[in-house]
C-alpha angles and dihedrals in degrees: 000000000000124000132187113219115199116196125211088254090060094252111141130207129190111212137174122230133166091238143338088260090057090050091049090055089060096046107036129064124217090269089062092248125126110265115254097212137076116281133174116248097191137054092237089058094229099119115065121174140163105247092210086072094055113111100179142012118195129184109225118220111230111218121219131187104259095194 
């Protein structure tokens, strides 16, 4: 699945995750608040952000040829 992460600064990232639940595990602490520490958003560990600065998470619909 692809997700678009929009930061408070307006910067956008497209990331891949197995599911929204898997993404939530990376972003949310046990108190159900966004983590206030740096976390990796990708498997390659090249994109590190502070989830408390995320303003929006969108699931992108992947289009397929339905012919």
